[in-house]
N, C-alpha and C positions, 0 to 999 in steps of 0.2 A: 504494500500500500504506500502510495506517495503522500508526503506531507505537503500541505499548502504553505507556500512561502509568504513572507510578510515584507512590506516595504522596509528598507534599511537606509540609514543615513549616518555618515561619518563626517565630522568636521575635521578637515585636514589642516587648515591654518586660517588665521584671520589677521587683518591689519587695520589699525585705526589711522584715519587721516583727519585733516581739519574739518571743521564745520559739522561735527557730529556724524561723520561718515565712517562706516566700518565695512570692509570687503571680507567676505567669508568664502573660502574655498571648501568645496564639499564633494563627496562621492557617495554613491549608494546604489540601491537596487529598486527598480519599479516592479512590484510583484504582479501587477496587472499585465504589463507588456513583457514581463520576464526578461528584462534587460538591465544591465549595469549602466550607470550614468556618472558623469562628473561635470562640475561647472562652478560658477561663482555667483553669489548673490550680494547685493549691496544694501546695507541698512542706511537709511537717511532718517535720523531720529530713531524711532522705535519700529519703523516699518521696513520690511524687506522688499527689494525690487530686483528684477532681472529677468532675462528671457527664459531662464530655467523654470521659473514659477509663473510666468505670464500666461494667462489663459489662451491667448491666440498665437503666441510665439513658441511655446514650449513643445517639445517632442514627447514629454511625459504624460502619463494618464492623469486625468483630473483628480483622481483619488490620491495619487502620489504627490502631485503639486500641493494639494491641501495638507497632506501629511507633513511635507517639508516646511511649508509656510507655518503651520501650527507649531511644529517642533522648534523652528528657529525663533519664533516670537517668544515661546516659552523660555528658551535658553537666554535670549536677550533680556527678558524681564527678570530673570534670576541672577543676572550679572555674569554670565558665562564669557562675555566678550570684553570684560573690563581689564 
């Protein structure tokens, strides 16, 4: 019997720049598409932006985009990128 896989996300690195901007490099697995991915997301203030999580530009499933966005916002709010 095969086990269902789940979305995965690993923060590889992050860098703070001026004007409350943080660039986050990440990699993971989209369980819906069954594909690995890597990319970068930019935080401006407390909101993440980038093609990887953009509804019309991303190659990831909507479920995986939502998972990434939710996890990143949670990590940001708990101070993971300080």
